[in-house]
ZAMARGU-4260 file (C-alpha; in steps of 0.2 Angstrom, whole numbers, plus 5000, padded with zeros to 4 digits):
<rodrens>
0) 5219/5158/5001 | 5222/5141/5009 | 5215/5125/5003 | 5213/5109/5012 | 5212/5092/5005
5) 5196/5083/5009 | 5197/5066/5016 | 5181/5056/5017 | 5177/5047/5034 | 5180/5028/5034
10) 5166/5017/5040 | 5176/5012/5055 | 5179/5031/5059 | 5161/5035/5057 | 5156/5021/5069
15) 5169/5027/5082 | 5163/5045/5081 | 5145/5040/5081 | 5147/5030/5097 | 5154/5046/5106
20) 5142/5059/5098 | 5127/5066/5107 | 5120/5070/5089 | 5115/5056/5077 | 5123/5056/5060
25) 5119/5046/5044 | 5133/5040/5034 | 5134/5039/5015 | 5150/5033/5006 | 5162/5044/5017
30) 5150/5058/5021 | 5142/5061/5038 | 5125/5070/5039 | 5119/5076/5056 | 5100/5072/5060
35) 5088/5086/5063 | 5075/5085/5077 | 5057/5081/5074 | 5041/5090/5076 | 5028/5085/5088
40) 5016/5080/5074 | 5030/5069/5066 | 5034/5061/5083 | 5015/5058/5087 | 5013/5048/5070
45) 5029/5038/5073 | 5023/5034/5091 | 5006/5028/5085 | 5014/5017/5071 | 5027/5010/5084
50) 5014/5006/5097 | 5003/4996/5084 | 5018/4987/5076 | 5026/4983/5093 | 5009/4976/5099
55) 5006/4966/5083 | 5024/4958/5083 | 5023/4953/5102 | 5026/4934/5103 | 5033/4932/5086
60) 5052/4931/5080 | 5051/4949/5074 | 5054/4965/5083 | 5050/4983/5079 | 5063/4997/5083
65) 5061/5016/5082 | 5072/5031/5078 | 5089/5027/5086 | 5093/5010/5078 | 5102/5012/5062
70) 5102/5001/5046 | 5118/4996/5037 | 5117/4995/5018 | 5132/4987/5012 | 5129/4990/4993
75) 5129/5009/4995 | 5141/5010/5009 | 5128/5019/5020 | 5120/5019/5037 | 5103/5027/5039
80) 5092/5030/5054 | 5074/5026/5048 | 5059/5032/5059 | 5053/5014/5061 | 5059/4996/5056
85) 5054/4978/5059 | 5067/4964/5058 | 5065/4945/5060 | 5083/4942/5059 | 5091/4929/5071
90) 5097/4936/5088 | 5084/4950/5088 | 5076/4943/5104 | 5092/4943/5114 | 5096/4962/5112
95) 5114/4962/5118 | 5121/4978/5125 | 5132/4982/5110 | 5122/4980/5095 | 5114/4996/5088
100) 5114/4992/5069 | 5102/4981/5059 | 5107/4974/5042 | 5091/4964/5038 | 5075/4974/5040
105) 5059/4967/5032 | 5050/4983/5034 | 5056/5001/5034 | 5044/5016/5038 | 5048/5034/5036
110) 5036/5048/5041 | 5039/5062/5029 | 5045/5079/5035 | 5049/5095/5025 | 5068/5094/5028
115) 5070/5075/5023 | 5056/5071/5011 | 5067/5072/4995 | 5080/5061/5003 | 5067/5048/5009
120) 5059/5048/4992 | 5074/5046/4981 | 5091/5042/4990 | 5084/5031/5004 | 5071/5023/4993
125) 5084/5017/4981 | 5097/5012/4994 | 5084/5002/5005 | 5078/4993/4990 | 5095/4985/4988
130) 5093/4975/5004 | 5088/4957/5000 | 5078/4956/5016 | 5067/4971/5013 | 5049/4968/5008
135) 5042/4985/5010 | 5047/5003/5011 | 5033/5014/5018 | 5031/5033/5017 | 5019/5041/5028
140) 5013/5059/5027 | 5012/5069/5043 | 5000/5082/5035 | 4987/5072/5027 | 4980/5054/5028
145) 4991/5046/5015 | 5002/5031/5015 | 5013/5025/5001 | 5020/5007/5001 | 5034/5001/4990
150) 5032/4983/4990 | 5044/4970/4983 | 5036/4959/4970 | 5047/4943/4970 | 5062/4945/4959
155) 5053/4955/4946 | 5053/4972/4954 | 5043/4984/4965 | 5024/4989/4966 | 5018/5006/4973
160) 5002/5005/4983 | 4994/5021/4989 | 4981/5024/5002 | 4972/5040/5006 | 4957/5044/5017
165) 4950/5033/5029 | 4954/5015/5025 | 4964/5000/5032 | 4982/4999/5027 | 4990/4982/5024
170) 5008/4979/5028 | 5011/4962/5020 | 5029/4961/5026 | 5023/4958/5044 | 5006/4952/5040
175) 4997/4967/5048 | 4982/4978/5045 | 4981/4995/5053 | 4967/5007/5052 | 4972/5024/5045
180) 4963/5032/5060 | 4975/5023/5072 | 4990/5030/5062 | 4984/5048/5065 | 4976/5046/5082
185) 4977/5063/5090 | 4985/5071/5075 | 4973/5083/5065 | 4976/5079/5046 | 4968/5084/5030
190) 4956/5072/5020 | 4948/5063/5034 | 4929/5063/5032 | 4918/5071/5046 | 4920/5061/5062
195) 4933/5049/5055 | 4949/5055/5064 | 4951/5049/5082 | 4957/5064/5093
</rodrens>
């Protein structure tokens, strides 16, 4: 039997490999994890949210990004690819050809999937909350009309706000209200009343 010593990947090695890889990887303290593909339902919900967020932020100093932009979290030595994020950091309007990492999102949104829900609810929740810039971490179900917002409450802590059914969702981090029906446009989900879902 032959054993090999395991050597964690350095941050620099991860960034070098990621720049050449056709598959996205998240990075957590020396470990690299390949990202899986999304279902059509998941993609549709992400697309609806991105369209609304992008339109809302047009003409402001903030920008919305989707899927392929990663977030660096220094405190936990990690890089994650959230489904959606919004940032109001300096330089976001110039969009140079090299930058693919954001360090100061104000809003992060994850659309839950079977394969990643446990990670989104625990590991990523705790990691993203260490970012001083972050105001809201949002979890969106793809199977039922449900949105959970973890919202920073000053220096005291975090509040959890849950929305279910057909009601408007308030994203305080970007001063935006979005109707639940717009989030799930074209996506059949549970717990909408008769005629409430836009198909």
